[in-house]
C-alpha positions in Angstrom: -21.1 -39.1 -16.2 -20.8 -42.9 -15.9 -21.7 -44.8 -12.8 -24.0 -43.8 -9.9 -23.8 -40.2 -8.9 -23.8 -39.6 -5.0 -25.1 -36.1 -5.6 -28.8 -35.7 -5.4 -29.1 -32.8 -7.9 -26.6 -33.4 -10.7 -28.8 -31.3 -13.0 -28.8 -28.3 -10.7 -25.0 -28.6 -10.4 -24.6 -28.6 -14.1 -26.9 -25.6 -14.4 -24.9 -23.7 -11.8 -21.7 -24.5 -13.7 -23.3 -23.3 -16.9 -24.4 -20.1 -15.4 -20.8 -19.5 -13.9 -19.5 -20.0 -17.4 -21.8 -17.5 -19.0 -21.0 -15.0 -16.3 -17.3 -15.4 -16.9 -17.7 -15.0 -20.6 -19.8 -11.9 -20.0 -17.2 -10.4 -17.7 -14.4 -11.1 -20.3 -16.5 -9.5 -23.1 -17.0 -6.4 -21.0 -13.3 -6.2 -20.2 -12.4 -6.6 -23.9 -14.9 -4.1 -25.1 -13.5 -1.5 -22.5 -10.1 -2.2 -23.8 -11.2 -1.7 -27.4 -13.2 1.4 -26.6 -10.3 3.0 -24.7 
């Protein structure tokens, strides 16, 4: 995060990566729950 950032929306990019991480965790949780319930 040091130095000037050429991107115009670094906050939006961080938010998108955060949402992708949450979605990935949610999918993994669903897969694990399906394995446990089977």
